[in-house]
SEVEX-671909 format. One record per residue (C-alpha): residue in one letter; z, y, x. Coordinates in steps of 0.2 Angstrom, whole numbers, padded with zeros to 4 digits, always signed. Layout:
REM residues N
aZYX/...
END
This chain:
REM residues 812
m+0000+0000+0000/g+0004+0012+0014/r-0012+0008+0023/r-0022+0012+0008/n-0014+0028+0006/r-0017+0033+0024/n-0035+0029+0022/k-0037+0039+0007/k-0029+0054+0015/q-0041+0052+0030/q-0056+0052+0018/d-0049+0067+0009/m-0047+0077+0025/k-0065+0072+0030/r-0072+0078+0014/k-0062+0095+0016/d-0069+0097+0034/r-0087+0095+0028/g-0084+0107+0013/d-0076+0120+0025/d-0091+0118+0037/r-0103+0121+0022/d-0092+0136+0017/k-0093+0143+0034/d-0112+0141+0035/t-0113+0150+0018/k-0102+0164+0023/r-0112+0166+0040/q-0128+0167+0030/r-0121+0180+0018/l-0116+0191+0033/d-0133+0189+0041/d-0141+0194+0024/a-0129+0209+0023/k-0133+0215+0041/a-0152+0214+0037/d-0150+0224+0021/s-0139+0237+0030/i-0153+0239+0043/q-0165+0243+0029/t-0154+0254+0019/q-0145+0262+0034/e-0128+0258+0027/p-0113+0250+0035/w-0115+0232+0032/g-0096+0228+0032/y-0092+0240+0018/k-0097+0242+0000/m-0104+0259-0003/t-0094+0269-0016/d-0101+0273-0032/k-0101+0292-0034/n-0101+0292-0052/n-0087+0295-0065/k-0092+0298-0083/m-0075+0304-0088/f-0074+0316-0073/e-0091+0324-0079/t-0086+0324-0097/f-0069+0332-0093/y-0075+0346-0082/k-0090+0350-0093/m-0078+0353-0107/q-0068+0365-0097/n-0082+0377-0093/i-0075+0379-0076/i-0092+0378-0068/p-0106+0389-0075/e-0119+0378-0084/d-0133+0384-0073/e-0123+0378-0058/w-0118+0361-0064/e-0131+0351-0056/t-0129+0360-0039/f-0110+0357-0041/m-0112+0338-0044/a-0125+0336-0030/t-0113+0344-0018/m-0099+0334-0023/r-0108+0318-0019/e-0113+0324-0001/p-0101+0321+0014/l-0090+0335+0020/p-0096+0344+0035/i-0085+0346+0051/t-0074+0361+0052/f-0061+0366+0065/r-0052+0381+0071/a-0046+0387+0088/t-0027+0388+0090/g-0015+0395+0103/f-0013+0412+0110/k-0026+0425+0107/s-0032+0428+0125/e-0033+0409+0128/v-0042+0406+0111/q-0056+0419+0116/e-0059+0410+0132/l-0060+0394+0124/l-0073+0401+0111/k-0084+0407+0125/i-0084+0389+0132/i-0088+0382+0115/k-0102+0394+0112/s-0110+0393+0130/d-0108+0374+0134/f-0109+0366+0117/f-0116+0376+0103/s-0130+0384+0113/n-0138+0367+0116/m-0138+0362+0097/v-0154+0371+0093/d-0168+0358+0091/i-0158+0343+0089/e-0164+0330+0076/i-0153+0316+0068/e-0161+0303+0057/g-0176+0313+0056/k-0167+0329+0050/k-0165+0345+0060/v-0147+0349+0063/d-0142+0367+0058/p-0133+0376+0072/p-0114+0378+0070/s-0108+0394+0061/t-0092+0403+0060/l-0082+0403+0044/p-0085+0421+0038/w-0068+0423+0030/y-0058+0416+0045/p-0050+0430+0056/d-0057+0434+0074/g-0071+0421+0072/c-0059+0406+0076/g-0065+0395+0062/w-0081+0385+0064/q-0091+0374+0053/i-0104+0361+0059/n-0115+0354+0045/l-0113+0336+0051/t-0102+0322+0046/k-0090+0314+0059/q-0100+0298+0058/m-0116+0307+0063/v-0107+0316+0078/r-0101+0299+0084/k-0117+0290+0083/s-0128+0304+0090/p-0131+0303+0109/p-0135+0322+0110/l-0119+0326+0102/e-0108+0314+0112/k-0102+0328+0124/l-0097+0338+0109/h-0088+0323+0101/k-0078+0320+0117/f-0074+0339+0118/l-0067+0339+0101/i-0056+0324+0104/s-0049+0331+0120/e-0045+0348+0114/t-0038+0342+0098/e-0026+0331+0107/s-0021+0345+0118/g-0018+0356+0103/n-0030+0369+0107/i-0042+0364+0092/s-0036+0359+0075/r-0049+0348+0065/q-0045+0354+0048/e-0054+0356+0031/a-0060+0373+0028/v-0051+0376+0012/s-0035+0369+0019/m-0034+0384+0031/i-0034+0397+0017/p-0015+0396+0010/p-0007+0400+0027/l-0019+0415+0029/l-0013+0422+0012/m+0005+0421+0016/d+0005+0437+0028/i+0018+0430+0040/k+0027+0441+0052/p+0038+0436+0067/h+0054+0439+0058/h+0050+0429+0042/k+0060+0414+0036/v+0046+0402+0031/l+0048+0386+0020/d+0034+0373+0019/m+0039+0362+0004/c+0026+0348+0005/a+0021+0349+0024/a+0014+0333+0029/p+0003+0329+0038/g+0006+0346+0046/s-0010+0356+0049/k-0005+0370+0037/t+0012+0370+0045/a+0004+0372+0062/q-0004+0387+0056/l+0012+0395+0050/i+0020+0392+0067/e+0005+0400+0075/y+0006+0416+0065/l+0025+0417+0068/h+0021+0417+0087/a+0006+0428+0085/d+0014+0443+0095/e+0014+0437+0113/s+0025+0452+0118/i+0040+0444+0109/k+0049+0432+0119/l+0057+0423+0105/p+0053+0427+0087/e+0068+0430+0075/g+0060+0420+0061/f+0058+0401+0059/v+0048+0388+0050/i+0056+0374+0040/a+0044+0360+0036/n+0049+0347+0022/d+0042+0332+0015/a+0048+0318+0004/d+0040+0304+0014/n+0050+0299+0029/k+0035+0290+0038/r+0024+0306+0036/c+0038+0317+0043/y+0037+0307+0059/m+0018+0309+0059/m+0020+0327+0056/t+0031+0328+0071/h+0017+0323+0083/q+0005+0335+0074/v+0016+0350+0076/k+0025+0347+0093/r+0010+0352+0102/l+0014+0370+0097/a+0031+0368+0106/s+0040+0381+0095/p+0059+0382+0096/n+0059+0391+0079/f+0054+0375+0069/m+0062+0360+0061/i+0057+0346+0050/i+0068+0339+0036/n+0066+0325+0024/h+0069+0329+0005/d+0061+0329-0012/a+0054+0346-0013/s+0058+0347-0032/t+0076+0345-0028/m+0076+0354-0012/p+0095+0356-0006/n+0102+0373-0003/i+0104+0377+0016/f+0119+0388+0021/l+0119+0401+0035/s+0138+0401+0035/d+0151+0387+0034/p+0153+0383+0015/g+0171+0378+0018/a+0176+0394+0026/g+0175+0404+0010/e+0160+0414+0004/k+0144+0404+0005/k+0128+0412+0011/c+0113+0403+0005/l+0097+0404+0014/m+0083+0414+0005/y+0066+0413+0012/d+0053+0427+0015/r+0038+0415+0013/v+0036+0399+0004/l+0021+0387+0004/a+0020+0375-0010/d+0005+0364-0007/v+0010+0351-0020/p+0004+0333-0022/c-0011+0332-0034/s-0024+0321-0040/g-0036+0327-0026/d-0052+0328-0035/g-0057+0342-0024/t-0057+0330-0010/m-0070+0318-0016/r-0082+0323-0003/k-0070+0318+0011/n-0062+0304+0001/p-0075+0295-0009/d-0062+0282-0016/v-0056+0296-0028/w-0072+0294-0038/g-0067+0277-0044/k-0048+0281-0046/w-0050+0297-0055/t-0043+0298-0073/v-0037+0312-0084/a-0020+0303-0083/n-0018+0308-0065/g-0016+0326-0069/h-0004+0323-0083/n+0007+0312-0072/l+0008+0325-0059/h+0010+0341-0069/g+0029+0339-0071/l+0032+0336-0053/q+0021+0351-0048/t+0030+0362-0060/r+0047+0357-0053/i+0042+0360-0036/l+0035+0378-0040/k+0051+0382-0049/r+0062+0376-0035/g+0051+0386-0023/l+0053+0402-0033/a+0072+0399-0034/l+0073+0399-0015/l+0062+0414-0013/g+0070+0430-0008/d+0067+0447-0015/n+0050+0455-0010/g+0045+0437-0004/r+0029+0429-0007/l+0025+0411-0013/v+0008+0402-0011/y+0005+0388-0024/s-0010+0378-0020/t-0018+0361-0024/c-0034+0352-0019/s-0038+0349-0037/l-0049+0358-0049/n-0039+0352-0065/p-0032+0367-0074/i-0017+0356-0080/e-0012+0355-0061/d-0017+0373-0058/e-0016+0387-0070/a-0005+0377-0083/v+0008+0375-0069/v+0008+0393-0065/a+0007+0400-0083/s+0022+0389-0089/t+0033+0393-0074/l+0030+0412-0076/l+0033+0412-0095/q+0049+0402-0092/w+0055+0415-0079/r+0052+0429-0091/n+0062+0421-0105/m+0078+0418-0095/s+0090+0432-0097/a+0097+0430-0079/n+0081+0437-0072/k+0084+0455-0077/n+0086+0460-0058/c+0069+0454-0052/e+0052+0449-0059/i+0038+0437-0052/r+0020+0441-0054/l+0003+0435-0048/v-0004+0445-0033/d-0023+0450-0033/i-0029+0441-0017/s-0048+0443-0021/k-0050+0455-0007/e-0038+0448+0006/l-0051+0436+0014/p-0068+0445+0014/g-0082+0433+0015/l-0074+0420+0005/k-0084+0415-0011/h-0073+0410-0025/n-0071+0410-0044/k-0057+0418-0054/g-0043+0408-0062/v-0046+0403-0080/s-0034+0407-0095/h-0041+0394-0107/w-0043+0375-0106/k-0042+0359-0116/i-0032+0343-0115/m-0040+0326-0115/s-0031+0310-0117/k-0035+0293-0108/t-0045+0288-0123/s-0055+0304-0122/d-0047+0312-0137/v-0047+0331-0135/y-0032+0342-0141/e-0032+0361-0143/n-0013+0363-0146/m+0003+0352-0146/s+0003+0350-0165/e-0013+0339-0163/v-0005+0327-0151/p+0001+0311-0159/e+0019+0307-0157/a+0015+0292-0146/l+0008+0303-0133/h+0022+0316-0132/t+0029+0308-0116/q+0012+0310-0108/i+0006+0326-0114/r+0019+0340-0114/p+0019+0358-0122/s+0018+0366-0105/m+0001+0358-0101/f-0008+0369-0115/p-0015+0386-0111/p-0005+0402-0116/t-0010+0413-0131/p-0022+0427-0128/e-0008+0439-0127/q+0002+0429-0115/a-0014+0426-0104/e-0017+0445-0103/s+0000+0449-0097/l+0000+0434-0085/n-0016+0439-0076/l-0021+0422-0072/d-0038+0428-0067/r-0029+0433-0050/c-0029+0415-0045/i-0044+0409-0036/r-0054+0393-0037/i-0065+0388-0023/l-0079+0377-0029/p-0088+0365-0016/h-0106+0371-0019/l-0102+0390-0016/q-0099+0388+0003/n-0101+0369+0007/t-0083+0366+0006/g-0070+0355-0003/g-0063+0360-0020/f-0047+0371-0020/f-0035+0381-0030/v-0023+0395-0024/a-0011+0406-0033/v+0000+0419-0024/i+0016+0424-0032/e+0028+0439-0027/k+0046+0441-0032/v+0049+0460-0034/p+0066+0467-0038/r+0066+0480-0052/i+0071+0498-0048/q+0088+0502-0055/q+0081+0517-0065/e+0067+0507-0073/d+0078+0491-0075/q+0081+0493-0094/q+0064+0498-0099/k+0056+0483-0090/a+0069+0471-0096/d+0065+0477-0114/v+0047+0473-0111/t+0051+0456-0104/l+0062+0452-0119/t+0049+0457-0132/a+0035+0448-0124/p+0028+0433-0134/i+0040+0418-0131/d+0032+0402-0125/d+0033+0387-0137/t+0042+0377-0124/t+0057+0388-0124/k+0060+0390-0143/e+0075+0381-0149/p+0071+0372-0166/e+0080+0379-0181/a+0085+0362-0188/a+0089+0347-0177/n+0090+0333-0190/g+0088+0315-0185/e+0083+0307-0169/e+0067+0318-0167/g+0077+0334-0168/k+0090+0328-0155/k+0076+0323-0143/e+0068+0340-0145/v+0084+0350-0143/e+0088+0340-0127/y+0071+0344-0120/v+0072+0362-0124/k+0089+0363-0116/k+0082+0356-0100/q+0069+0369-0100/d+0081+0383-0103/r+0093+0379-0089/d+0094+0393-0077/w+0083+0386-0062/s+0080+0403-0055/k+0096+0404-0045/p+0096+0394-0028/e+0115+0391-0030/i+0111+0381-0046/a+0102+0365-0043/p+0088+0360-0054/y+0092+0349-0069/c+0083+0334-0060/s+0096+0335-0046/q+0111+0336-0058/m+0108+0318-0063/k+0119+0306-0054/k+0106+0297-0043/k+0110+0289-0027/r+0098+0293-0013/k+0089+0278-0007/a+0093+0274+0011/g+0078+0273+0021/g+0068+0279+0036/f+0074+0279+0054/k+0091+0283+0060/e+0091+0299+0070/d+0100+0302+0086/p+0114+0316+0085/y+0110+0334+0090/i+0123+0339+0103/f+0123+0357+0109/l+0129+0360+0127/e+0146+0367+0129/e+0149+0383+0138/t+0158+0374+0152/d+0146+0359+0153/p+0144+0355+0172/i+0125+0352+0171/w+0121+0370+0167/p+0127+0380+0183/p+0115+0370+0195/i+0100+0373+0183/q+0105+0391+0181/k+0106+0394+0200/f+0091+0383+0205/f+0079+0393+0193/n+0089+0410+0194/m+0089+0410+0175/d+0089+0427+0166/k+0105+0433+0159/e+0097+0435+0143/f+0094+0417+0141/d+0109+0409+0132/h+0112+0391+0136/k+0122+0388+0121/y+0106+0385+0112/l+0102+0370+0123/l+0105+0353+0115/v+0103+0334+0120/r+0101+0319+0109/c+0113+0307+0117/g+0132+0307+0116/e+0136+0296+0130/g+0129+0293+0148/k+0117+0304+0158/k+0108+0317+0148/r+0090+0313+0150/n+0080+0327+0141/i+0086+0344+0136/y+0079+0354+0121/y+0080+0372+0116/t+0081+0379+0099/s+0082+0396+0091/p+0099+0404+0086/h+0095+0402+0067/i+0090+0384+0069/k+0106+0380+0078/t+0116+0389+0064/i+0107+0379+0050/l+0110+0363+0059/a+0128+0367+0062/h+0132+0371+0044/n+0121+0358+0035/e+0121+0342+0046/e+0130+0332+0033/r+0120+0337+0018/v+0102+0339+0025/k+0092+0325+0033/f+0085+0333+0049/i+0070+0324+0057/n+0065+0335+0072/l+0070+0351+0079/g+0069+0360+0096/v+0057+0360+0110/k+0059+0350+0126/v+0062+0361+0141/l+0070+0351+0155/v+0069+0333+0160/r+0080+0323+0171/s+0072+0320+0188/d+0086+0314+0201/h+0080+0317+0219/d+0090+0315+0235/d+0083+0331+0243/c+0083+0342+0227/d+0098+0353+0222/c+0094+0351+0204/s+0094+0335+0194/f+0082+0342+0181/r+0064+0348+0182/l+0054+0359+0170/c+0044+0351+0156/q+0026+0357+0152/e+0030+0356+0133/g+0042+0370+0133/l+0036+0380+0148/h+0028+0394+0138/m+0044+0397+0130/m+0055+0396+0146/f+0044+0405+0159/p+0049+0423+0154/f+0067+0419+0158/l+0063+0410+0175/n+0066+0422+0190/a+0063+0409+0204/r+0053+0394+0208/s+0036+0402+0203/l+0020+0402+0213/k+0006+0414+0209/v-0011+0404+0210/h-0029+0408+0211/s-0042+0399+0199/r-0048+0388+0214/d-0029+0382+0216/i-0029+0377+0198/v-0044+0366+0201/t-0036+0359+0217/m-0020+0355+0208/l-0027+0347+0192/s-0042+0338+0199/t-0032+0328+0212/e-0016+0318+0211/n-0005+0324+0225/p-0014+0338+0235/f-0007+0343+0252/l+0000+0360+0254/d-0014+0364+0267/n-0027+0361+0253/f-0022+0376+0244/s-0026+0394+0248/n-0016+0404+0261/d-0008+0414+0247/v-0001+0399+0238/h+0003+0390+0254/s+0014+0404+0261/q+0023+0405+0244/a+0026+0386+0243/k+0034+0386+0261/a+0048+0397+0254/y+0054+0384+0242/s+0064+0368+0244/v+0059+0352+0237/g+0060+0352+0218/s+0053+0358+0202/i+0041+0373+0202/w+0029+0382+0190/f+0013+0390+0193/i+0006+0406+0185/y-0012+0413+0185/d-0012+0431+0178/p-0028+0440+0178/s-0019+0456+0174/d-0011+0455+0192/e-0024+0465+0201/a-0015+0465+0217/f-0015+0446+0218/m-0032+0442+0210/d-0047+0441+0222/q-0066+0443+0220/d-0068+0424+0216/d-0055+0426+0202/r-0063+0441+0194/e-0080+0433+0194/n-0077+0414+0190/g-0059+0413+0184/p-0053+0413+0166/n-0048+0430+0158/c-0031+0424+0151/k-0014+0420+0158/l-0011+0401+0162/v+0006+0393+0166/f+0009+0375+0170/c+0023+0366+0179/g+0024+0354+0194/w+0034+0348+0209/k+0035+0354+0227/g+0037+0340+0239/k+0039+0341+0258/v+0021+0340+0262/s+0012+0341+0245/m+0013+0347+0227/r+0008+0339+0211/s+0007+0345+0193/f+0016+0338+0178/v+0003+0342+0164/p-0003+0330+0151/k-0021+0323+0154/q-0029+0332+0140/e-0021+0348+0144/r-0027+0346+0162/f-0045+0345+0155/h-0042+0361+0145/f-0036+0371+0160/l-0051+0364+0171/r-0063+0369+0157/l-0056+0387+0157/c-0059+0387+0176/g-0077+0382+0174/v-0075+0364+0179/q-0081+0349+0168/p-0067+0336+0169/q-0069+0317+0172/d-0057+0304+0168/a-0059+0295+0185/l-0049+0310+0193/f-0033+0306+0184/k-0029+0288+0188/r-0012+0286+0195/g-0008+0278+0212/h-0025+0283+0220/m-0036+0298+0222/k-0054+0299+0218/s-0067+0311+0226/p-0070+0326+0215/p-0087+0328+0207/a-0099+0341+0215/n-0095+0355+0203/t-0076+0353+0207/q-0080+0353+0226/e-0090+0369+0224/a-0076+0377+0214/i-0063+0372+0228/q-0075+0379+0242/r-0080+0395+0233/i-0072+0405+0247/p-0072+0404+0266/g-0058+0394+0275/t-0058+0379+0263/d-0072+0368+0271/s-0059+0358+0280/m-0050+0353+0264/d-0047+0334+0262/v-0044+0329+0244/t-0052+0312+0245/s-0041+0303+0257/s-0032+0288+0248/a-0021+0284+0263/d-0014+0301+0265/n-0011+0302+0246/q+0000+0287+0247/t+0010+0296+0260/a+0012+0311+0250/e+0017+0302+0235/s+0033+0297+0242/d+0041+0315+0241/v+0036+0318+0223/p+0043+0310+0207/a+0031+0300+0196/e+0026+0307+0180/d+0037+0301+0165/d+0038+0303+0147/d+0036+0322+0146/v+0017+0320+0146/q+0018+0308+0132/t+0027+0307+0115/t+0044+0300+0118/a+0053+0287+0108/s+0067+0299+0105/d+0055+0311+0096/i+0044+0299+0087/p+0046+0280+0084/a+0033+0269+0093/k+0025+0265+0077/y+0020+0283+0074/s+0017+0289+0092/a+0001+0295+0099/t-0012+0281+0102/d-0023+0279+0118/d-0038+0275+0106/t-0046+0292+0105/e-0056+0287+0090/s-0040+0282+0081/a-0031+0297+0086/m-0046+0308+0080/d-0045+0299+0063/s-0026+0298+0061/a-0016+0310+0070/t-0029+0324+0071/e-0040+0322+0056/n-0030+0332+0044/t-0033+0329+0026/d-0018+0339+0019/t-0021+0330+0003/v-0014+0315-0005/n-0025+0305-0016/d-0014+0290-0019/v+0000+0295-0030/t+0011+0282-0021/q+0010+0292-0005/s+0013+0309-0014/n+0029+0319-0013/n+0042+0311-0024/s+0031+0296-0028/t+0045+0287-0038/e+0045+0302-0050/a+0027+0306-0050/t+0024+0298-0067/e+0032+0306-0082/a+0025+0294-0095/t+0037+0281-0101/
END
C-alpha cells in the first residue's frame, strides 16, 4: 500500500513538472509577443498603458462650467499629454546667477536643432512669472531626457545639481504658493502639510534671502501627519542647512498649540504665526498629467471624502494665524468642493462667531502679484454630484441616506454671500493655459479691526446673511432633530482661538504609537568642557552663543554637534513632552580625534555657511585655480597650491580649516580670478595635514564648485584611496598662471604618503543614521534618487498616503 502511494506521488510530481514547463513556455511566448508589440507601438512592454479616459470626470467638469466651452477640447487634450520638466535654481542669489550662466551657455545653447522621435525639441524657456528668471521649463518628459543621447549631459547635470541642492526639480504650479506668502526674515512660518518638502524648501530660501543677515530672527516649522514622509522630507530640506527650521509629526487638523514660555510657570504664551501654508491633501485631479493612475481612480466621492478634512485644516490654520498674518490655501485639484466650497464655508463660519469682533479674515486679490501667470478667477457657483451621477442644487434635494456623504458646507453660497466673500479673488490655474498642471490657490489675511470702526464693522458682520450650516433648528424633535442639533453645535464651537482645540481633538482618542524613536535633544551646558577648546581653536566670535549647540546622545563621546536658532531652542524646551519633533538644527561640528590636533572636532560642510561669519581663525583665502586643485584631487600637497595659499597654510597647525573665495576682495584676487573665476563667494571646509590638505565636501557639491570654476567634473577623480590624473581641462585650469608647471597631482605613491596625516571622510558627506533611518536615506542610484528624493510631486493622489488618512473619509 505504501509503495503504491509513493508511485502515485511520483507520477503526480512528473505531471506537475511537465505542466510547469508548458506554463513557462507559454509565459515566455507572451513576453516575446509583448516586446514585439511594444517595438511597433513604441510603448514600454512591461507595463499596461493607462487609459486616459473617465466619463464621470468629463461629465462632472462640463457641468461645472469651470472651463469655457470653446476651450474644452484643448483642455482635455492637454490633460492627456505628459507634463514637461520644470526646475528652479536655489541658494544664494549671487551663486544662483552664476549657475544660470552655466546652464544657459553649456546646456541650453546646444538644444537648438535637436530632434527626438522625429520631433524637433523646443528650446528651454524661463517661467515668465517666476522672479529673477530662476524658474525654467523644458518641453520634454523625463523619460525622453533619459533615453536621448544628445540630452544625456543635461540629464546628468540635473541629477548632480539636484542632489547637491542647487536645483529643485519641482512642478511649476507647486512653486506658486510660497511666492504668494511674501516671507520676510523675521516671520514665523508654519507649513501644515509639508511633505515631501519642495514648498518647504522654498519657504526656507525666502527666510534666508537677505545674505547680509547672519541669522534670521524668524523660523519655519514643517508638519506632516505621515511619519515616514517626515523622514523623507528631512533629506529633502537638510540640503538647505538652516538652523531656523524644524520638522514635527502631527495631524494638521488638530495641530497642537506650541508655547513660547513654560506653561507651568504661570501665563502661557501661545505661538501665533505670521505666515501659514495649508497645501492640503486632495483628490489630485490636477496632477493627471504627471500621475496617469488618477484617471482610473478618480470619482466624485474623492472630493466629498476630503472636504471635511480640508475644512478642518483651514480652520486650524486660521486659528493659529496672528494678526496681520497671511494664510495660503492651495490644492492640486480643480474640484470646487475641495476649493471654493472649503474657503466659502470657513469664511462664513468665522463671520458668524461672535468671538471674532476684534479681527476679520478676508480674501486677498493676488491677480497681479505674479505678472505673467495666466489663470482664471475663482467661481462662486457649482453643483453637487453623487456617486450615482445624481445632481443636487441645494441640501434640501439630497436624500437622507446621503447626508453623511454630502454636507451643507459643500454647496455654494447665496448670491449675496458670494458677493461679500469675493471668491473671484481666488485663482485657478488650468493646464492648457501655460502647459502646466491644474492648481487652486486662495490667500487669506487676518486683519484686526480699528477700535473706532469696531462697532460699525461688527454690525455689518452680524447682519450679514447667515449660512445654513450655522442655523440652529427651531424644533429638535425626535432622533433627526437631536442629530441636527449635535451637528450644528460642532460647527458653532469657537475654533478661531488657538487656545481652544478644535472639536475633533476634544474627543478622547489615543494617539497611535508609531514611527521611529527619536534620540534626545541635549543642549550644551555653559560649563561643558568640550566647548573651550573649540572656541580657542577657531577663535569664535563673542557674538556666537554656544548655548544653542546641541547633541543627540546622552552618554559617551559626543560625535556630532548641531546648532539651532534661539526660537527653535525655546520651542523645544517648552514643548518636548507634547510635540513630536522629528528633526531640527544643522550639523556644524563633527568629532575627528587626532593626536597632533588641539581640537577634537572639525568643521562640517553642511553648516559652514551658517558658521563662517563667526569664525575668526583657521581660514585660507584661495584663488579659483586652488579650488580646482583641492576638489579635483584627493590629497594635494601644499606645494601644489599657489604661493598665496601655501604661505597661509604654513601658519596653521594640523587640524580643521576652511577655505573662502571672495571676488569682492580685490586686494587678493588676481587677473586669472577676474577673467576665469566665478563671480560669487564660495566657502568649503577641509583639513590641513603636515604636508598636504584635503577637502571635506560631498561629491555632488564638489561637482557644483568645479562647474562654477569652469571645469567639467568626472567621477573618476573622486575615488577614495588613490588619485587619478585630472582631465585636460582641469590641468589647464591648474596651469593658468606661471609657476605651476611643476605641479604633481598624479602621483599615487605620494598620495598614499600624504593620506596618513589627514582623517578619512566620514558621515558628514552623507545622510547620517541619526538624522534619517537607513530605510529613508539617500540612495547611490541616481535614477532612483531623481525619481524619489528629488522628483517632488507635492501632491497625494492616494487617500491612504494623505494627511490624516484614517479620517479622510467622512462617509459612514
